[in-house]
N, C-alpha and C positions, 0 to 999 in steps of 0.2 A: 111670733117674733117677725119683725120686718125683714125683708130680703137683705136690705143694706146692713142690718145688724148681724145677720147670719154671715154675710160676706166678711164683715170685720173680724169676727171670731175665727172664721175659716182661715183667713189670711194670717191672723195672729198665730194660730197653732202651727200653720205650715212654716212660717218664718222662724219661729223660736224652737220648734220641736220636730218639724218634719211630718207631724201627724196629719193625715188626710181626713178631714171632716166632710162627709157627704151630706146632702140634703136629707137623706133618709134617716140620719142620726141627729138631725138638728134638735129633736125633742130633748136631747140630753143637756142642751144649753140651759134651759129653764131649771131643770131639777138639780143640776150640779153647780150652777153659778149663782143662783139666788142666795144660798147660804154664804157664799163668798161676798156678795154685795152687802149682806147684813153685817158680816164681821167687819167690813170696812166702813160701816156707817152710812151706806147709801140706802135711801128709803125703798128703792126699786132696782131691779136689774137694768131697767132702761137708764136710770141715773148713772149706774156704774159704766154702762156702755158708752154714754156720753163722755164720761171722764177718760175712757180709753181712747177716744178719738182725739184727745189733746196730747199732752205729754205726761203719760201716767207714771207713777212711781214704779221702779223696777220690781219691787216686792209684790205689788198688785198684779203685775203681768205674770210673775212666777206663780202666784196663788191661782190665777186663772188657768194656767197651763197644768198645774198639779191637779186641780179639780177635774179637768177634762181627761186626764190620763186614766186608763183602765189598769188597775193594780191587782186584778184577780190572779191568784197563784195558789199553789198547794204543794205539800211535800210529795216527792216522787210522782209528780204529775204525769199521768199516762203510763207510768211504770216502765214500759218497754225500753225507753232510752237508757234508763238506769240499769236494766238487765243487760243491755248491750254494752254499756260502759264497763260493768264488772266482769262479765263473762267473755267478752270479745276484745273490746278496745284496749283496756288496760293491759291484758296479757300480751297483745300485739305490740304495744308501746314498750313494754318491758323487754320483749324479744329483740326489738330494734335498738333500744336505747340502754341496754343493760350496763354499758360502761359509764355513760354520763350520769345516770340516776338523777335527773332533774325533770320535773313535770310542772308545767304551768297551764292552768285552766282558767278560762274567762267565762263568767255567766253574765251576759249582757241583758239589760232590762230585767234585773233580778227582783224588782219590787221589794217586798219586806224580808227577803232572804231565804225563803223556803227552798228554792232551787239550789243555790250554792251550798246550803247546809245539807241538802240531800246528797249532793256530790261528795261533800266532806264525810258524811257517814259511810258511804261506800268506800272511800279512801281509807278512813280510820280502821275499818274492819279488815282491810287488806295490808295494812302497814306491818303487822307482825310476820307476814308471810311473803306474798308477792312483791310488796313495795318496801320491804325491810331495807333501811339505809337510804331511802330516796329522799330528796329534798322536794317538798310539795308546796306549791303556791296556788291558791284559788282566789281569783279576783271577782268580786260581785259589784256590778255598777248599775246605776239607774239614774234617770233624769230627776226623779223626785227626791228632794232632800229629806222630806218627811219619811219616806219609805226607807231610805238609807239609815236614818237615825233610828228607826224602829229595828231594822235588821241588826244593827250593831249591838243592841241590847241582848239578843239571843233569847228573848222572852216571848212566849206565845200563849195565846188563850186556849182553853179547852176546845173551842170550836176549831181553831187553827190546827191543832195537832190531830184532831179527828179527821181532817181532810187529807187522806192519802197516806198518813204515817202508819206503818205497820206497828202492831203492839210491841213486837220484840225490839224495835228501834226506839220506841218511846221509853221502854223499861231500861234499855242499855245506855241511852244517850241523854236522858232528861231527868231533872229533879222536879218533883211537884211542889208548887208554892200555893199560897192562899188564893191567888188570882190567876193561876195558870201553870206554866211549865218553863223551867230554865234549862237551856242547853248546856251540856257539860263543856268545860273549858277546852278539853282535848280536841273536841270537834269545832267549837267556836273559833279557836285560835288558828285553825287551818285557813280561815277565810278572812280576807281583807276587803273592806267596802269603801267605795268612792262614789261621789256624785259625778256622773259623766253623761254627756249627750253624744250619742253615736253619730250625730251629724258633724261633730267636731273632728279635728285631726286626731288620729290614733297613735301618732308617732311616739308619744311619751309612755304608751302602754307596753311597748316591747313586743316580743314574739311569744306566741302561745302554741301549745301542742294540741289543745282541745278548745273549741269555742262552742258554748251553748247560747244560741240566740233563738229561743223558743217562744212562739206566740207573740213575737215583737214585730216582725216585718209585715204582718197582715194589716197593720195600721198605716202603712205607707203606700204611696202609689208605685206603679211598676218601675218608673225611672229611678225613684229614690231607693227602692229595694235593690236594684242592680248596682247603684252607687255604693250603698252600704256593704253589700256582699263583696264587691271588688276591693273596698278598703280593708275589710276583715281578712280577705285572702292575702293581702300584703303583710298581715301580722299573724299569719298561721304558718307553722312549719311545713316544709314541702311534703312531709309524710304525715301531716296532722289531719284531724277530723273536725267536722262541725255538725252540730245537731240543730235542726229546726223543729218547730212545733208540730203537733198532730194535724195532718191535713195541709200543712204549708208546702208549697211546691216552688221550684225555681224555673226560670227560663234558661235552660242550659246553654242556649246559643249566645246569651249575653252575660254569662258569668264564667269564672274559671272552674266551677264545680260541676260535679255530676252526682246524681242520687245513687247511693249504694244500697240503702235499705229504706224503702218508703214508709213502712210501718213504724220504724224508729225515727224517721226524719233524718237519717244519717247521710251526710255529704262527705265526699272526698274530692281531691283535685282530679280534673278530667284527664290529665296526662299521667296519672299514677295507676299502677296495677294493684289490686287488693285481693288477698286470699284470706278472708276472715272466717275463722271457725270458733265456735264456743269452746271455752276451756273448762267451765264449770256449769253447774245447773242452778238456776234460781227461779223460783215460782214467779209467773207473770200475772197471776190473778190477785 
């Protein structure tokens, strides 16, 4: 691919999604965008690139963005954050918020829904005891309309449920179908899905007690990461928590957060004191 064509797609992704496409990953353009060109009737990727230099259809630009997004996800990905959620964070929130009994959780960049549904399964199992009588809202958002549409179905293939989902949760929360597995409504109805770009204003989203933004910020440059984290901080309760992905780190000097538990990717506000101790035991393997 010519340098000028690479720069076109790099700038297009940056402008519409904030994603940072480096030269080292330029090879993805051919493999991911050639099928898009064919669907739109262009004989070659170069022909579609030429069209994008003019005044392209909005839907074509959206298809290009969606094709370049990394939608890799899994149930209970890395497990430890969900252990921390159940054994430490939710008991701490109950201790502090026992009178209000409201809980709002945001799963940003949720792809096809495995992360917010994993959160919902943890919540569902605690509703008869720890969270009895609580009003729970889980919001899952993603830039990809295709992924959000899939998430709303609550249907997953055999391959998808085999990626990270413990057998006990598969048995407890899913029904088998001819072509995969359907999530039970009592879990599925805990999650509301929306198409949302985290570069846009978050004012309409409201305030959250927990934000999961795992394996999302790694695709942005340092300046954009700081901007997104600052915006999310404005929509996180003063005593709320945030989870990043495995291995993701923050520049504490340029964000309101500090790392509480690196292995879980758990963040809290730098000006808050935390004394978090496990309340139950849950296998981490």
